[in-house]
N, C-alpha and C positions, 0 to 999 in steps of 0.2 A: 646584534652586538650591543647596541645601546640598551636594549631591554634587559639583557643579561646583567649588566651593571646595576640597573635599578632593582632587579630581583635579588641580587646578592646584597645590596645595601639594605633592603627591607628584611632580609633574613638575619642579617647581623645587627639590626636595629641601629644603624648608623645615624648620626645627628643630621647629616646633609641629605638624607634620602628624599625629603619632601621638596627640597630645592631641585634635585635632579628630576623628580616627578613632574614638577611644574615646567622645567625646561623642555622635557620631552613631550608633554601633553598640554601645553598652555592653551592651544586653540580649543581642545576638548573641555578643559576645566572652565573656561570662560563662557561657554555656551549657556543660554538661558534654559536650563533644565534642572531637575531635582538632583540633589547630591547622590542619592541612591542610584539613579539612572546613570549618572556619569561614572560612578565607581564601578558599576557593572560593565559599562562599555570598556573602560580601561582594563579591567580584569580579563575580559574576553580577548582583548588585543594581546595582553601579556600571556594568556593561556593558563593562568593560575586563578583559581576561585578564592575569593575573599582575601586577597593580598592587600589591596587598596580599600580603605574604609571611607565612610562618609566624612569622618572627622579629618582625614587627610585632605580631602577635597576642600572642605571648609577652611582649613588652615591655609592652604595654598591660595584660595580666593582672597582671604583676608590679608595675608602678608606679602604676597608676590604679585598681586593683580596689576598694580601700576608701577612696578619697579623699572620697567624699560623706559617709561616716559619720564620718570623722575631722575634718572641718572645724570642727565646733562642740564637740568634746570638749576637756575641760580636765583638766589633771593634778590629782590630789588633793593637798590640802594636807598637807605633811609636818609632823608634830608636832615641836615643839622638844624637844630632849633636856634633861632636868634631871639635873644631876650631884649625886648624893647622896654626901656625904662618908662615907668608911669609918671606923667607930669603932675598928677594930683598928689603924689607922695611928696614931691619937692615943696609944694606950697604948704602942705600940712606940717612939714618939718620946720618951716620958717615961723609958723604961727604958734608953736609950742613954747611955753614959758618954762624954762628949766630952772630947777632949784639949785642954788649954789650950796654945796655940802658944807662949806665953811660957815655959812650963815645959819645953819640949823642948830637950835638949842637942844642939846641932848639931856639937859637936866629936867626938862619938862616931864611931868608924870603923864604917861599915856595910858588911858584905861581901855581895856579890851575885855572881851568875854572870857579870855583865857588867863587874865591876870588875877591874882588873889587879893 
């Protein structure tokens, strides 16, 4: 019964056919053997020659291999960063001599390489 559904999905080129393939044959797909051998095994079990290809097996191995493990996993909490003020900055700020803008003489001619 389950195999009939898979065969019909492959004949109609349904989008979800590879997911059903992996659900039915996950143990066979994950064995350490060549893609060609696994495709032949599945095709023999289904009774139809060249229905399942090597590309289907490769796709299933890549996209569905660890899905059962990752369903309930949760990302670890990332601790909040605490910014500790640097004490050296406080001492440097006290030592800086700031210019009073009211005391600056704007009538002075300032020469630069960009002036004419």
